[in-house]
PyMOL Python script that loads the backbone (N, CA, C, O; Angstrom):
from pymol import cmd

cmd.read_pdbstr("""\
ATOM      1  N   UNK A   1       8.917  18.785  15.297  1.00  0.00           N
ATOM      2  CA  UNK A   1       8.544  17.916  14.210  1.00  0.00           C
ATOM      3  C   UNK A   1       9.462  16.700  14.217  1.00  0.00           C
ATOM      4  O   UNK A   1      10.682  16.842  14.297  1.00  0.00           O
ATOM      5  N   UNK A   2       8.890  15.522  14.134  1.00  0.00           N
ATOM      6  CA  UNK A   2       9.705  14.310  14.182  1.00  0.00           C
ATOM      7  C   UNK A   2      10.158  13.895  12.788  1.00  0.00           C
ATOM      8  O   UNK A   2       9.511  14.191  11.783  1.00  0.00           O
ATOM      9  N   UNK A   3      11.277  13.211  12.762  1.00  0.00           N
ATOM     10  CA  UNK A   3      11.820  12.706  11.505  1.00  0.00           C
ATOM     11  C   UNK A   3      11.641  11.200  11.498  1.00  0.00           C
ATOM     12  O   UNK A   3      12.052  10.513  12.433  1.00  0.00           O
ATOM     13  N   UNK A   4      11.024  10.685  10.437  1.00  0.00           N
ATOM     14  CA  UNK A   4      10.791   9.251  10.347  1.00  0.00           C
ATOM     15  C   UNK A   4      11.991   8.581   9.694  1.00  0.00           C
ATOM     16  O   UNK A   4      12.459   9.008   8.639  1.00  0.00           O
ATOM     17  N   UNK A   5      12.473   7.541  10.329  1.00  0.00           N
ATOM     18  CA  UNK A   5      13.583   6.787   9.753  1.00  0.00           C
ATOM     19  C   UNK A   5      13.062   5.454   9.246  1.00  0.00           C
ATOM     20  O   UNK A   5      12.113   4.894   9.796  1.00  0.00           O
ATOM     21  N   UNK A   6      13.682   4.961   8.209  1.00  0.00           N
ATOM     22  CA  UNK A   6      13.277   3.699   7.618  1.00  0.00           C
ATOM     23  C   UNK A   6      14.290   2.627   7.976  1.00  0.00           C
ATOM     24  O   UNK A   6      15.494   2.797   7.781  1.00  0.00           O
ATOM     25  N   UNK A   7      13.794   1.539   8.494  1.00  0.00           N
ATOM     26  CA  UNK A   7      14.658   0.423   8.863  1.00  0.00           C
ATOM     27  C   UNK A   7      14.190  -0.822   8.125  1.00  0.00           C
ATOM     28  O   UNK A   7      12.991  -1.050   7.964  1.00  0.00           O
ATOM     29  N   UNK A   8      15.134  -1.611   7.688  1.00  0.00           N
ATOM     30  CA  UNK A   8      14.798  -2.886   7.077  1.00  0.00           C
ATOM     31  C   UNK A   8      14.624  -3.903   8.194  1.00  0.00           C
ATOM     32  O   UNK A   8      15.551  -4.164   8.960  1.00  0.00           O
ATOM     33  N   UNK A   9      13.444  -4.468   8.279  1.00  0.00           N
ATOM     34  CA  UNK A   9      13.147  -5.439   9.329  1.00  0.00           C
ATOM     35  C   UNK A   9      13.383  -6.849   8.825  1.00  0.00           C
ATOM     36  O   UNK A   9      13.013  -7.188   7.701  1.00  0.00           O
ATOM     37  N   UNK A  10      13.985  -7.647   9.639  1.00  0.00           N
ATOM     38  CA  UNK A  10      14.205  -9.053   9.312  1.00  0.00           C
ATOM     39  C   UNK A  10      13.024  -9.870   9.832  1.00  0.00           C
ATOM     40  O   UNK A  10      12.514  -9.613  10.922  1.00  0.00           O
ATOM     41  N   UNK A  11      12.602 -10.841   9.055  1.00  0.00           N
ATOM     42  CA  UNK A  11      11.556 -11.750   9.500  1.00  0.00           C
ATOM     43  C   UNK A  11      10.159 -11.172   9.488  1.00  0.00           C
ATOM     44  O   UNK A  11       9.292 -11.664  10.210  1.00  0.00           O
ATOM     45  N   UNK A  12       9.911 -10.154   8.699  1.00  0.00           N
ATOM     46  CA  UNK A  12       8.573  -9.591   8.610  1.00  0.00           C
ATOM     47  C   UNK A  12       7.984  -9.884   7.242  1.00  0.00           C
ATOM     48  O   UNK A  12       8.709 -10.211   6.303  1.00  0.00           O
ATOM     49  N   UNK A  13       6.684  -9.767   7.134  1.00  0.00           N
ATOM     50  CA  UNK A  13       5.986  -9.993   5.872  1.00  0.00           C
ATOM     51  C   UNK A  13       5.391  -8.685   5.374  1.00  0.00           C
ATOM     52  O   UNK A  13       4.966  -7.843   6.165  1.00  0.00           O
ATOM     53  N   UNK A  14       5.366  -8.525   4.070  1.00  0.00           N
ATOM     54  CA  UNK A  14       4.764  -7.345   3.469  1.00  0.00           C
ATOM     55  C   UNK A  14       3.286  -7.604   3.241  1.00  0.00           C
ATOM     56  O   UNK A  14       2.913  -8.635   2.681  1.00  0.00           O
ATOM     57  N   UNK A  15       2.452  -6.684   3.667  1.00  0.00           N
ATOM     58  CA  UNK A  15       1.021  -6.762   3.443  1.00  0.00           C
ATOM     59  C   UNK A  15       0.644  -5.596   2.554  1.00  0.00           C
ATOM     60  O   UNK A  15       1.053  -4.462   2.804  1.00  0.00           O
ATOM     61  N   UNK A  16      -0.132  -5.867   1.520  1.00  0.00           N
ATOM     62  CA  UNK A  16      -0.612  -4.787   0.663  1.00  0.00           C
ATOM     63  C   UNK A  16      -2.075  -5.041   0.343  1.00  0.00           C
ATOM     64  O   UNK A  16      -2.580  -6.149   0.526  1.00  0.00           O
ATOM     65  N   UNK A  17      -2.753  -4.002  -0.138  1.00  0.00           N
ATOM     66  CA  UNK A  17      -4.171  -4.144  -0.446  1.00  0.00           C
ATOM     67  C   UNK A  17      -4.516  -3.347  -1.695  1.00  0.00           C
ATOM     68  O   UNK A  17      -4.026  -2.237  -1.903  1.00  0.00           O
ATOM     69  N   UNK A  18      -5.364  -3.936  -2.516  1.00  0.00           N
ATOM     70  CA  UNK A  18      -5.956  -3.274  -3.674  1.00  0.00           C
ATOM     71  C   UNK A  18      -7.456  -3.426  -3.492  1.00  0.00           C
ATOM     72  O   UNK A  18      -7.955  -4.548  -3.404  1.00  0.00           O
ATOM     73  N   UNK A  19      -8.187  -2.312  -3.433  1.00  0.00           N
ATOM     74  CA  UNK A  19      -9.622  -2.402  -3.209  1.00  0.00           C
ATOM     75  C   UNK A  19     -10.319  -1.076  -3.400  1.00  0.00           C
ATOM     76  O   UNK A  19      -9.705  -0.076  -3.772  1.00  0.00           O
ATOM     77  N   UNK A  20     -11.628  -1.088  -3.136  1.00  0.00           N
ATOM     78  CA  UNK A  20     -12.381   0.159  -3.238  1.00  0.00           C
ATOM     79  C   UNK A  20     -12.031   1.071  -2.064  1.00  0.00           C
ATOM     80  O   UNK A  20     -11.348   0.659  -1.126  1.00  0.00           O
ATOM     81  N   UNK A  21     -12.501   2.295  -2.127  1.00  0.00           N
ATOM     82  CA  UNK A  21     -12.106   3.300  -1.131  1.00  0.00           C
ATOM     83  C   UNK A  21     -12.462   2.897   0.297  1.00  0.00           C
ATOM     84  O   UNK A  21     -11.653   3.075   1.208  1.00  0.00           O
ATOM     85  N   UNK A  22     -13.655   2.360   0.499  1.00  0.00           N
ATOM     86  CA  UNK A  22     -14.071   1.982   1.855  1.00  0.00           C
ATOM     87  C   UNK A  22     -13.228   0.841   2.418  1.00  0.00           C
ATOM     88  O   UNK A  22     -12.840   0.865   3.586  1.00  0.00           O
ATOM     89  N   UNK A  23     -12.948  -0.149   1.590  1.00  0.00           N
ATOM     90  CA  UNK A  23     -12.147  -1.292   2.039  1.00  0.00           C
ATOM     91  C   UNK A  23     -10.729  -0.875   2.387  1.00  0.00           C
ATOM     92  O   UNK A  23     -10.208  -1.242   3.441  1.00  0.00           O
ATOM     93  N   UNK A  24     -10.102  -0.106   1.498  1.00  0.00           N
ATOM     94  CA  UNK A  24      -8.728   0.342   1.743  1.00  0.00           C
ATOM     95  C   UNK A  24      -8.670   1.229   2.979  1.00  0.00           C
ATOM     96  O   UNK A  24      -7.748   1.106   3.785  1.00  0.00           O
ATOM     97  N   UNK A  25      -9.638   2.116   3.138  1.00  0.00           N
ATOM     98  CA  UNK A  25      -9.673   2.983   4.316  1.00  0.00           C
ATOM     99  C   UNK A  25      -9.745   2.155   5.598  1.00  0.00           C
ATOM    100  O   UNK A  25      -9.060   2.462   6.574  1.00  0.00           O
ATOM    101  N   UNK A  26     -10.562   1.120   5.601  1.00  0.00           N
ATOM    102  CA  UNK A  26     -10.664   0.249   6.772  1.00  0.00           C
ATOM    103  C   UNK A  26      -9.340  -0.404   7.122  1.00  0.00           C
ATOM    104  O   UNK A  26      -8.956  -0.458   8.291  1.00  0.00           O
ATOM    105  N   UNK A  27      -8.642  -0.902   6.106  1.00  0.00           N
ATOM    106  CA  UNK A  27      -7.338  -1.524   6.365  1.00  0.00           C
ATOM    107  C   UNK A  27      -6.315  -0.493   6.828  1.00  0.00           C
ATOM    108  O   UNK A  27      -5.496  -0.783   7.700  1.00  0.00           O
ATOM    109  N   UNK A  28      -6.353   0.707   6.252  1.00  0.00           N
ATOM    110  CA  UNK A  28      -5.413   1.748   6.675  1.00  0.00           C
ATOM    111  C   UNK A  28      -5.654   2.151   8.126  1.00  0.00           C
ATOM    112  O   UNK A  28      -4.707   2.445   8.855  1.00  0.00           O
ATOM    113  N   UNK A  29      -6.903   2.165   8.540  1.00  0.00           N
ATOM    114  CA  UNK A  29      -7.211   2.491   9.933  1.00  0.00           C
ATOM    115  C   UNK A  29      -6.692   1.432  10.904  1.00  0.00           C
ATOM    116  O   UNK A  29      -6.471   1.727  12.078  1.00  0.00           O
ATOM    117  N   UNK A  30      -6.498   0.209  10.428  1.00  0.00           N
ATOM    118  CA  UNK A  30      -5.928  -0.836  11.289  1.00  0.00           C
ATOM    119  C   UNK A  30      -4.416  -0.737  11.381  1.00  0.00           C
ATOM    120  O   UNK A  30      -3.797  -1.405  12.208  1.00  0.00           O
ATOM    121  N   UNK A  31      -3.815   0.099  10.529  1.00  0.00           N
ATOM    122  CA  UNK A  31      -2.381   0.336  10.640  1.00  0.00           C
ATOM    123  C   UNK A  31      -1.505  -0.345   9.613  1.00  0.00           C
ATOM    124  O   UNK A  31      -0.292  -0.419   9.811  1.00  0.00           O
ATOM    125  N   UNK A  32      -2.071  -0.853   8.507  1.00  0.00           N
ATOM    126  CA  UNK A  32      -1.209  -1.526   7.532  1.00  0.00           C
ATOM    127  C   UNK A  32      -0.558  -0.562   6.550  1.00  0.00           C
ATOM    128  O   UNK A  32       0.318  -0.970   5.787  1.00  0.00           O
ATOM    129  N   UNK A  33      -0.958   0.696   6.548  1.00  0.00           N
ATOM    130  CA  UNK A  33      -0.417   1.659   5.588  1.00  0.00           C
ATOM    131  C   UNK A  33       1.068   1.891   5.771  1.00  0.00           C
ATOM    132  O   UNK A  33       1.552   2.038   6.893  1.00  0.00           O
ATOM    133  N   UNK A  34       1.791   1.923   4.655  1.00  0.00           N
ATOM    134  CA  UNK A  34       3.236   2.109   4.713  1.00  0.00           C
ATOM    135  C   UNK A  34       3.706   2.826   3.456  1.00  0.00           C
ATOM    136  O   UNK A  34       3.142   2.649   2.377  1.00  0.00           O
ATOM    137  N   UNK A  35       4.731   3.625   3.609  1.00  0.00           N
ATOM    138  CA  UNK A  35       5.353   4.312   2.484  1.00  0.00           C
ATOM    139  C   UNK A  35       6.848   4.074   2.594  1.00  0.00           C
ATOM    140  O   UNK A  35       7.445   4.347   3.636  1.00  0.00           O
ATOM    141  N   UNK A  36       7.466   3.563   1.522  1.00  0.00           N
ATOM    142  CA  UNK A  36       8.894   3.258   1.599  1.00  0.00           C
ATOM    143  C   UNK A  36       9.742   4.475   1.228  1.00  0.00           C
ATOM    144  O   UNK A  36       9.206   5.552   0.968  1.00  0.00           O
ATOM    145  N   UNK A  37      11.032   4.304   1.205  1.00  0.00           N
ATOM    146  CA  UNK A  37      11.955   5.404   0.916  1.00  0.00           C
ATOM    147  C   UNK A  37      11.703   5.999  -0.460  1.00  0.00           C
ATOM    148  O   UNK A  37      11.873   7.203  -0.653  1.00  0.00           O
ATOM    149  N   UNK A  38      11.299   5.169  -1.420  1.00  0.00           N
ATOM    150  CA  UNK A  38      11.020   5.633  -2.785  1.00  0.00           C
ATOM    151  C   UNK A  38       9.680   6.351  -2.896  1.00  0.00           C
ATOM    152  O   UNK A  38       9.356   6.890  -3.954  1.00  0.00           O
ATOM    153  N   UNK A  39       8.905   6.368  -1.828  1.00  0.00           N
ATOM    154  CA  UNK A  39       7.598   7.013  -1.839  1.00  0.00           C
ATOM    155  C   UNK A  39       6.474   6.099  -2.306  1.00  0.00           C
ATOM    156  O   UNK A  39       5.352   6.556  -2.524  1.00  0.00           O
ATOM    157  N   UNK A  40       6.766   4.808  -2.462  1.00  0.00           N
ATOM    158  CA  UNK A  40       5.760   3.847  -2.895  1.00  0.00           C
ATOM    159  C   UNK A  40       4.933   3.397  -1.693  1.00  0.00           C
ATOM    160  O   UNK A  40       5.468   3.152  -0.612  1.00  0.00           O
ATOM    161  N   UNK A  41       3.631   3.294  -1.898  1.00  0.00           N
ATOM    162  CA  UNK A  41       2.748   2.847  -0.826  1.00  0.00           C
ATOM    163  C   UNK A  41       2.385   1.382  -1.021  1.00  0.00           C
ATOM    164  O   UNK A  41       2.582   0.825  -2.101  1.00  0.00           O
ATOM    165  N   UNK A  42       1.859   0.767   0.016  1.00  0.00           N
ATOM    166  CA  UNK A  42       1.448  -0.630  -0.062  1.00  0.00           C
ATOM    167  C   UNK A  42      -0.064  -0.764  -0.207  1.00  0.00           C
ATOM    168  O   UNK A  42      -0.636  -1.790   0.162  1.00  0.00           O
ATOM    169  N   UNK A  43      -0.709   0.264  -0.742  1.00  0.00           N
ATOM    170  CA  UNK A  43      -2.147   0.206  -0.968  1.00  0.00           C
ATOM    171  C   UNK A  43      -2.499   0.946  -2.257  1.00  0.00           C
ATOM    172  O   UNK A  43      -1.777   1.843  -2.694  1.00  0.00           O
ATOM    173  N   UNK A  44      -3.622   0.552  -2.854  1.00  0.00           N
ATOM    174  CA  UNK A  44      -4.100   1.179  -4.079  1.00  0.00           C
ATOM    175  C   UNK A  44      -5.614   1.179  -4.059  1.00  0.00           C
ATOM    176  O   UNK A  44      -6.240   0.133  -3.887  1.00  0.00           O
ATOM    177  N   UNK A  45      -6.203   2.352  -4.234  1.00  0.00           N
ATOM    178  CA  UNK A  45      -7.652   2.481  -4.305  1.00  0.00           C
ATOM    179  C   UNK A  45      -8.052   2.409  -5.772  1.00  0.00           C
ATOM    180  O   UNK A  45      -7.532   3.158  -6.599  1.00  0.00           O
ATOM    181  N   UNK A  46      -8.976   1.508  -6.093  1.00  0.00           N
ATOM    182  CA  UNK A  46      -9.444   1.353  -7.469  1.00  0.00           C
ATOM    183  C   UNK A  46     -10.952   1.563  -7.531  1.00  0.00           C
ATOM    184  O   UNK A  46     -11.655   1.454  -6.527  1.00  0.00           O
ATOM    185  N   UNK A  47     -11.427   1.866  -8.733  1.00  0.00           N
ATOM    186  CA  UNK A  47     -12.867   1.943  -8.967  1.00  0.00           C
ATOM    187  C   UNK A  47     -13.188   1.247 -10.284  1.00  0.00           C
ATOM    188  O   UNK A  47     -12.287   0.755 -10.964  1.00  0.00           O
ATOM    189  N   UNK A  48     -14.450   1.206 -10.640  1.00  0.00           N
ATOM    190  CA  UNK A  48     -14.874   0.443 -11.813  1.00  0.00           C
ATOM    191  C   UNK A  48     -14.383   1.033 -13.131  1.00  0.00           C
ATOM    192  O   UNK A  48     -14.414   0.348 -14.153  1.00  0.00           O
ATOM    193  N   UNK A  49     -13.935   2.279 -13.134  1.00  0.00           N
ATOM    194  CA  UNK A  49     -13.466   2.892 -14.380  1.00  0.00           C
ATOM    195  C   UNK A  49     -11.998   2.572 -14.685  1.00  0.00           C
ATOM    196  O   UNK A  49     -11.520   2.883 -15.776  1.00  0.00           O
ATOM    197  N   UNK A  50     -11.281   1.959 -13.749  1.00  0.00           N
ATOM    198  CA  UNK A  50      -9.865   1.631 -13.961  1.00  0.00           C
ATOM    199  C   UNK A  50      -9.732   0.345 -14.763  1.00  0.00           C
ATOM    200  O   UNK A  50     -10.522  -0.586 -14.609  1.00  0.00           O
ATOM    201  N   UNK A  51      -8.721   0.310 -15.621  1.00  0.00           N
ATOM    202  CA  UNK A  51      -8.471  -0.888 -16.413  1.00  0.00           C
ATOM    203  C   UNK A  51      -7.510  -1.808 -15.666  1.00  0.00           C
ATOM    204  O   UNK A  51      -6.686  -1.350 -14.875  1.00  0.00           O
ATOM    205  N   UNK A  52      -7.623  -3.096 -15.922  1.00  0.00           N
ATOM    206  CA  UNK A  52      -6.863  -4.105 -15.176  1.00  0.00           C
ATOM    207  C   UNK A  52      -5.358  -3.884 -15.242  1.00  0.00           C
ATOM    208  O   UNK A  52      -4.674  -4.073 -14.237  1.00  0.00           O
ATOM    209  N   UNK A  53      -4.825  -3.493 -16.386  1.00  0.00           N
ATOM    210  CA  UNK A  53      -3.370  -3.341 -16.504  1.00  0.00           C
ATOM    211  C   UNK A  53      -2.829  -2.262 -15.570  1.00  0.00           C
ATOM    212  O   UNK A  53      -1.654  -2.303 -15.207  1.00  0.00           O
ATOM    213  N   UNK A  54      -3.663  -1.292 -15.170  1.00  0.00           N
ATOM    214  CA  UNK A  54      -3.210  -0.228 -14.277  1.00  0.00           C
ATOM    215  C   UNK A  54      -2.882  -0.759 -12.889  1.00  0.00           C
ATOM    216  O   UNK A  54      -1.853  -0.399 -12.317  1.00  0.00           O
ATOM    217  N   UNK A  55      -3.731  -1.597 -12.351  1.00  0.00           N
ATOM    218  CA  UNK A  55      -3.489  -2.045 -10.978  1.00  0.00           C
ATOM    219  C   UNK A  55      -2.887  -3.436 -10.872  1.00  0.00           C
ATOM    220  O   UNK A  55      -2.652  -3.902  -9.757  1.00  0.00           O
ATOM    221  N   UNK A  56      -2.631  -4.108 -11.962  1.00  0.00           N
ATOM    222  CA  UNK A  56      -1.948  -5.399 -11.873  1.00  0.00           C
ATOM    223  C   UNK A  56      -0.434  -5.230 -11.867  1.00  0.00           C
ATOM    224  O   UNK A  56       0.275  -6.129 -11.413  1.00  0.00           O
ATOM    225  N   UNK A  57       0.079  -4.114 -12.355  1.00  0.00           N
ATOM    226  CA  UNK A  57       1.524  -3.883 -12.392  1.00  0.00           C
ATOM    227  C   UNK A  57       2.165  -3.832 -11.001  1.00  0.00           C
ATOM    228  O   UNK A  57       3.227  -4.430 -10.827  1.00  0.00           O
ATOM    229  N   UNK A  58       1.581  -3.148  -9.989  1.00  0.00           N
ATOM    230  CA  UNK A  58       2.238  -3.103  -8.670  1.00  0.00           C
ATOM    231  C   UNK A  58       2.443  -4.476  -8.043  1.00  0.00           C
ATOM    232  O   UNK A  58       3.371  -4.649  -7.252  1.00  0.00           O
ATOM    233  N   UNK A  59       1.615  -5.448  -8.369  1.00  0.00           N
ATOM    234  CA  UNK A  59       1.755  -6.767  -7.764  1.00  0.00           C
ATOM    235  C   UNK A  59       2.896  -7.562  -8.371  1.00  0.00           C
ATOM    236  O   UNK A  59       3.252  -8.618  -7.849  1.00  0.00           O
ATOM    237  N   UNK A  60       3.474  -7.083  -9.456  1.00  0.00           N
ATOM    238  CA  UNK A  60       4.560  -7.800 -10.111  1.00  0.00           C
ATOM    239  C   UNK A  60       5.913  -7.463  -9.517  1.00  0.00           C
ATOM    240  O   UNK A  60       6.906  -8.098  -9.876  1.00  0.00           O
ATOM    241  N   UNK A  61       5.992  -6.486  -8.620  1.00  0.00           N
ATOM    242  CA  UNK A  61       7.276  -6.100  -8.004  1.00  0.00           C
ATOM    243  C   UNK A  61       7.693  -7.084  -6.957  1.00  0.00           C
ATOM    244  O   UNK A  61       8.744  -6.918  -6.337  1.00  0.00           O
TER     245      UNK A  61
END
""", "prot")
cmd.dss("prot")
cmd.show_as("cartoon", "prot")
cmd.util.cbc("prot")
cmd.orient("prot")
């Protein structure tokens, strides 16, 4: 079993996505998915039942 190490990269850009399940899945298949040391991901799947305040908070970090 391999152990994943986290390195801070210089000169890179953070990419994140907020979208429906199909859109987010497509982006994750291209390899943009990431989980940091705190367990936070750079993607969020939303649907029509979610309220705006729920998914606007992650973009404020």
